[in-house]
N, C-alpha and C positions, 0 to 999 in steps of 0.2 A: 515740441509741437510742430506738425507738418505744415507745409504751405497750404494744403487743402483746409486744414483746421483753422488756420489763420484767416482764411477768406470767409469763413462762416461767422455769423453773429455770435458773440460770446454770450452764453447763457449765464444767469446769476450763479448757478451751481458750479459751472466750469470756472468762472472767475474766482469763486470762493476757494475751490480746490487749488487753483493756481496761486492765490494769495498765501494760503497756508503752506503749500509745498515749497514755494519759492522758485522763481525763475529769473533768468537774466532779462532785464528790461532797460530800455533807454527812456527815462522819464522826461527828457527834453523834447520828445516827439509824441505824436498821437493824441488820443482822447485824454483830456484832463480828468474827466470823471472816472475813467478806468484807472488812471494813475493814482488818484486819491484813494480809490477803493483798494487797489493792490498794496499800497503802502499802509493804509489805515488798518486793514483787517488784522495783520499780524501784530501791529503796534497796539491795537485795542485788546487783542487776546493776551498780549504780553502784560499790559497794565491791568487787565482784569484779573489775571492770576495774582499779581502783586496785591490788588485790593482784597481778593478772597483770602489771601494769607493774612493780611492786616486784620480783617474782621475775625477770622478764626483764632488768631493770636490773642486778641483782646477777649475773645470768648473764653478761652482756657484760663487766661490770667484773671478774668472776672470772677472765676470760681474761688480765687484766693482772697477775695475781700477788697474793700474800697481802698485801703492803704496800698495794696499791690497795684491796683489800676492807676491810682494817683502817681505812684513811683514811675510806672511806664509812661504816663502822660508827661511828667516833668523831664524824664530822660529823653523822650522824643522831642520835647521843646529844646533841650540842649543839643540834640542830634541834628536839629534843623540847621545849625551852623555848619555841620559837616555836609549836609545836603546842599547848602548854599555853595560851598566850595565845589562839590561834585557837579551840581547843575551848571554853575558858572563855567567851569572847565569844559563841561559837556557841550554847552552852547558854542563855544569857540571851536571845539573839535568837530562837531557836526557841520558848522559853517565852512570850516577849512576843507574837510574831507569832501563835502558836497561840491565845493568849487572846483577842486582838483578832478573829481569824477566828471563834472560838467565840461571841464576843459580837456577831457580825455587824457589825463595824466595820472595813471595808476601808480607809477613810481613815486611821484610827489605825495600821493595819498598815503602810501605805506610809510614814507619817512615821517609825515605828520602824525601818523598813528603811534609810532614808536615814541616820539617826543611827548605826546599826550599822556601815554602810560607812565613815562618817567616823571612827569609833573605830578601825576596822581599819587605816586608813591611818596614823593617828597612832602606834599602838603598833608598827607595822612599822619606823619610822624608826631607832630606836636600834640594833636588831639589824642593820639594813642597813649602818649606819656601822661597827659592830664587825666585821662580816664582811669588808667591803671593805678595811679598814685593818689589822686585827690577826688575820688568819686563821692565820698561823704561830704566833703566841703562844697562840691558843686551842687549837690542836692540841697544843702542848707542854704546856700546863696540864693537858690531859686525859691526860697520860702517854704520848703518842705518841713513838716512837723517831725519831731524825733521818731515817732512810730513809722512814718513813711521812709525816713532815712534808714532805719533799722531793717525795714522790709525790702528796700530796693537798692541799697548801695552796691551789692554784688552784681545785680542786673546792669546797673550803670557802668560798672567797671568792665564787664564783658562786652557790652555793646560799643562803648567808646574805645575800648582797647582793641577791638577788632574792626575799627572803622575803615581800615585800608580795603577791606573786602567791599564795603559800600562804594567807596570812591572808584575802585577799579571796575566794579559791575556797571556803574553808571557810565564811566568813560569809554570802556570798550564797546558797550552797546551803542554809545554815541557814534563811534567809528562805523559800526555796521549800519546804523540809520543814515548817516551822511552818505554812505556809499549806495544806499537804496536796498541794502540787504536786511530788510526788516524781519525776515523769517528766522535768521540765525539769532538776532537779538531776542526774539520771542522765545526761541527754544532755550536759550541760556537762562532767562529769567524763570521760565517754567521749571527747568531742572532745579535751580536754586530753591524755589519756593516749594516744590514737591518734597525735597529733602527736609525743608523746614516743617512742612505739614506733618511728616511722619515723626520727626524727632521731638517736636514741641510737646505734645501730650505725653509721650514716653518719658521725657526727662522731667517734665513738671510733676507728673503723678506717679512715676516709677512703674510704668507698665512693663511686663516681661522682665528681661534681665537688667533693665535700666534702673538706676537709683532715683528715688523721689527727691528732686532738687528744688522744687517750688519755682519761684520766679526766676531764679538763676538758670534753671533748665531751659526756660524760654529763650534767654539770651544766648546760651550755648548752641541751642538748635538753630537759631537764626544766623549766628556767625558761621557755623559749620556749613549750613546750606548755601550761604552767599559765597563761601570759599570754593565750594564745589562748582558753582556757576562760573566763577572766575577761571578756574582750571579749564572748563569746557570752552570758554571764550578764547583763551590763549591757544588752545588746540586748533580752533577754527581759523584764527588769524594765521597760524603757521601752515595749516593745510591749504588755505587760500580759497578765495572765490572772487568777489569784486575787489577786495583788498587783500594782498598777500604779503606778509612780512617775511623777508628772507634774512639769513644770518648776517649778511654784510650790512644790513640796514639797522641792526641793533647797536647803535652808537649815538653819542651826543652830537646833535646838529644845532649849534648855538643860534644860527639865524632863524631856523624854523621854530625852535622852541621860544625864542623871544617874540616872534610874530604871534604864536599861540598865546603867550603871556599877555601881550598887549590887548588882544581881543578878549582874553579871559578876564582881565581886570574889570572891565565894564560888567561882564556877566556875573562875576563873583560879588561885586559891590551891589549889583542889582538884586541878587537873591539874598545877600546879607541884610540889605535894607528890609526886604519883605519878610524874611524869616525872623529877624530880630524884632520886628513889630509883633510877630506871633508870640515871641518870648514875652514881650511886654504885656500882651493880652493874658497870657497864663499868669503873669505876676499880678495883674489886676483881679484875676479870678480867685487866687489863693486865699485872700482874706474871707471869702464866702464859704470856706470849708471844703473838706474832702469830697463831700457829695457833689458840690458844684463842679469841682475839678474832674471827678470821675465821670460825671454826666457829660461834660464837655469833651473828655477824651473819647468816650464811646461814640458820641455824636460825630466827632471829627473822623473817626474810623469809618463810620457809615457813609459820611460825605465823600470820603476817598473812593468808595465803591463806584461812585459816579464820576468823580473828577479824574481818576487815573485813566479809565478808558477814554475820556475826553482828551486827555493829554496825548493819547495815541493818535487821534486825528490831528491834533496840533503839531505833533512831531512830524507827521506826514507833510503838513504845510511847510514846515521848516526845511525839510529835505527838498521839496519841490522848488522852493524859493532859491536855495543855494545852488542846486544843479542848473536851474534855468538861468540864473544870473551868470553862472560860469559859462553857459553856452551862448551868452549874449542875447537872451530872450526875456527882458524885464517885464514885458506886458503879459506874457504867459505866466510868469511868476506871480504877478498881481492877481490874475484871474483865478489861479489855484487857491489863493488865500480867501477870496470872497466865496468861492464854492465850498471850501472846507468850513468856513464860518456858518453858512446856512445849515450844513449837515450837523454841525456840533450843536447849534441852537435847537434844532428839532429834537435831537437826542436828549439834551439836558432838560428841556421843557417837559418831556414825558417823565423823566426821573423826578422832577420837582413835584409833579402831581401826586406821585406815589408817596414821596417823602412827607409832603404836607398832610396828606390824608391819613397816613399810618405812622406818624412820628413816634408816639409813645410806645406802641406795640413793637416797633423795630428796635428801639432802645431796650425795651423790656426783654428782648431775646437774649441780651447780654448781662442782665443784672436782675436780681430779685428785690433789690432795695427800692422801695417806692419813691423816695426822695431823689435818688439818682435817676430813676426812670422819668420822673416829672421834669427835672432840670435838663436832662439830656434830650428829652422830647421837645422842649421849648427851643433849645439850641438848634436842633435839626430842622424844625419847622420854620423858624425865623430866617436862618441862613438860606434855606431852599427858595425863599421868595426872590432871590436875586440870580437864580440859575441861568435865565435867558441872557442876562447881561454878562455873567461870568463866561458863557460860551464864546462870546465875541472877544472879550478881553484876553482870554487864554490864547485864542488863535492869532490875534494881532501881535501880542507880545512874542510869540514863537516865530512869527513872520519876520519881525525885526531881528531876532536872534539868528534866524536862519540866513539872513542877509549879512550877518556879521556886525550889525548895528546894535551893539549891546548898550550904547550910551542913552539912546532915547528911552527904553524901558526903565533904565536906572533913574532918570529924572522923574519919570511918571510915578515910579514906586516911592521915591523920596517924598514927593508932594502928597500923594494920595494916602500913603500909610502913616508917615510920621507927622506931617503937618495937618492931616485931616482925621485919619482913623483913630489914632491914639488919643488926641484931645477929645474927640467925639465920644469914644468909649468911656473915658474917665468922666466926662460931663453927664452922660446918660446914666452910668452905673452909680456914681457917687453924688453928683450935683442934683440930678432929678430923682435919685434914689430908686432907679429901676432894677438895681442889683445885677445879677448875671445877664438878664435880658438886655440891659443896656449895651453890654459888650457885644452880644449877638447882633443887635440892630446896627451897631457901628460897622461890623464886618460886612453886612449886606449892602449898606449904603456906600462904603468905600470901594468895594469890588465893582459895584455898578459904575461909580465915577471913573475907575480905571478903564473900563470898557469904552466909555464915551471919549475920554482923552486920547486913548490909543487909536481909535478909529480916526479921529481928527488928524493926528500926525501921520498915520498911515496914508491917508488920502493926499497929503502934501508930497509924498513920493521921494523924499531925500534918501531913503534907505536903498533905492535902486543904484545909487552912486557909490555905495560902500565897497572898499577894496579889502580883501583878506588874502 
């Protein structure tokens, strides 16, 4: 961009092109609104592609019957433990990389990136072994019926066995986001999911030269697609932009790795608490039958359509917090969070209106079973009532994580999920005999409580003093 262009007011179209194309920016200076926009757009597009894939994946699998969808739902409940590790490590990685970039220390950022990737490989190994050798036992432990186990054990084995691709895809994109290079993160996830979108129907139904592998084909397509995305990420790290990994940096640095581990522990526990509570909710739903579980799985995928793009805005807030704290500008970091929160609330309120008005037709797009459609529609409608509160809770939690304060969200999650949501879900579903709807109402109430508690602690400002 020339100096003449820089002196002219940026139009919305020019900003959009700049955000998608990717440019070198200093997010510790200038307009905060512009910074939020330039970071959010590629992150939203990145997450939107992930959500589109999730919806189409369950669309194809939905054609295989309720048992297949239920198997996917249970596997994803198990996979949330992997996501907890990936997200926890990603939080510490983003916070650390953002601080180093804010401090104008690209060498330190590259060293931290290498240590983060090494950690990712190490933590993936146990889940890989468990998935490859005990997939049937894991499904049974989650309360799956024999027909669901028979339909889905190979899907579980492939997804959990290839979980290293999930961890690395998350972690390396966290490096790019922390550095403010959201466009590369967007492209890597788009590439991974485009491969998924092509392979999934081909391997599930046997289109062209591909064999018809049913639900197993969905798992293979997903794992291969993520692997392609990881290869592209590694190429970009080696090629270099804001973070460049050189050959001499590919080594163990105990001090940096231990610092990442210390920050990661809070993030991992934070997400383990949250995701384990979702496992408990799935366990509460299983006695109500495959239709309830399939409806919940479909509704959850639709909900992700909105939540994942919102996470794009939240990730932008985390990057701005980390970089501005690194640059010694805590007040600018705080203003970026409030601004992002208002944007996110406006977006999710619009989504809530659509989901509440068209809950059953949306679920009906993925299934022809009237009971699955009814139960899934009720889940989508009830959970959507809390979208305005979710918007603030998501942004606040990411702001804490971007500052390297993973402890505060951990305590918030422990209280709101395990001491409040789970007992409430059991009491409403069983005690008051509301059935699956009781679980859905508990989700809405608990997520709203998280937003209120997070705002309270954010205003206290202790996160500004966190050192990473």
